[in-house]
N, C-alpha and C positions, 0 to 999 in steps of 0.2 A: 149578206150581210158578211163582213170580213173584219177580223181583228188580228192580234198578232200574238205570238208565244212570248211572253214577258220572263218566265222562269222555266226551267227544267229541274227536277229533282228526282235523286236517286240514291238509295242506300242498300248495300248489301247485307246479306244476313250476317248479323253481329251478335254473337252469344251473349245472352243476359241484356240486351236492350231490345225496346220496341222498335217499331219501324218510323217513329215519329221524329220530328226534326229532320227530315231528308235534306242531305246536303246540295247545294247548286251545281249542276254540270253545264256544260256548254253546247253539247250536242249528245245524242244517243240514237241507237238504232230502236225501232219500235218493232215487235214481232207479235206474233197472235198470242202468246202468253204476257204480253206487256212491254214495259221499257227493260231493254237488257241491261243486266245488273243490278236490277231492282229486286228486293225480297219483300213480300207482304204475308206476314206470319197468318192472318186469319184467313186469307184468300188461299194460302196455301196448306194449312192443317186443318182448317174447319169447313172450306169449300172445296176442297180437291183440285185447287188451281182452276176454279171456274173462270171462264174466259170472258165472262160477261163482267167481271171484276179486273180486267187487265190493266186499266189505267184508272186513276183517279184525277179528274179536272176541276179546277177552280178558278173562278174570276178573281182577277186582283182587284175588282172594284168591291168583292165581298170583304176581302182582307182587311181593304180600307175603311169600310163599315165598321166592321168588329173593332178597328183601332179607334175610330171614332166614338165609339161606345165604351171606350177604356181599356179594352183588351189588347196588349201589345204584341198581337200575332204577326210573325213574319211569314213569307212565302216558304212553304216546306214545312212549317210547324205542325200541320195537321195531316201529315202523311200523303198529301198532294203531290203527284208526279209532275202535271202541267200546269201552271198558271199563264191564264189569258189576259189579255187587256182588250177591250173593245165588245166583247160578248157578253151580254146582260145575263144574269143567273137564270132569269125567267126563260131564255132561249134554250137553255139546257134542259130538254126533256127527252124521255124516252123515244127511241127510235130515230132521232134527229142525227143526221152525218154531218162530219165534218173533215175537211181535208187539213191536216197538220203537217206542214212541210211535204215530203213526199209520200206520207202515210195517209189512210183515211180510217176513221174510227166513227162508232155509233153510240151515242149514249144508252146506256142500258137502263140504270135505274140510280136514284138518290142514295147518297152514303149516309147512314145514320151516325151521329156522334156516339162514343162508346167511353168507358171507363178510362180507357189508356189516355184520354186526353187530359186527365188528372196529373199527368207525369210531366207536363209542361211546367218550367219553372214558375211562371207567372199565374198558374191555375193551383196546382197542388191539392190535396184530398178535401181540405175546408171548402174551396171555391169550386171544386170538381162539379158538383151537381148543377150550380148555377151556370157554368160554362157550358155544360153538356145541355142545358134548357136553352141559353143562348145559340148555340150554333145547331140547334133543330132546323131543319130546312135550309141550312146555309154551309154543311160540312162539304159540300161539293158532289161530283156526280161521277159515278163509275162508267166506264166505257169499254167496249168490246172492240177490238181491232178487226177491219174488214179488209185492209191492205198494209202489208209492211212496209216500213220506208224509215227515212232519215228525218229528223227533226233537230233545228238547231235554235239556239235563242235567236229571237226576232223573226222567224218562219211567220209566213202567213197561217192564220186559223180562218178558213173559209167554210162557211155554212153551205152544204149541198143541198139544194131543192129537189 
């Protein structure tokens, strides 16, 4: 199965801000620690930089699904680093490997939604619990990096069997 990388998102450590709403970038280096230049506060402060959380991968089809349900989610809003197209959410399962550009990743586990999603302008505190419930099982998948490499917009995302 082969898809493509539709979006890449990265946000450096920004005092007073969550890592959500990551800006779009055109290319990046993927290292064992994750996307070069990206900062994930939860991974860094609570999980001691755990490498099973190096990247957050989300299918564009899931974002489209949330949009059809009335949530105006845009790529990068939920903290994802890599948005794929053509790779079904159900394919992203623990231990599955993908070649992304010249890097290789392995899915480690599903990302649970958290209260920081309440900070999205279309969610807020009042609708926060509803959005967290809606994104349960659809927040994306964490991945570890097996081989460092470069990834650009439009790079292939190929399932390795």
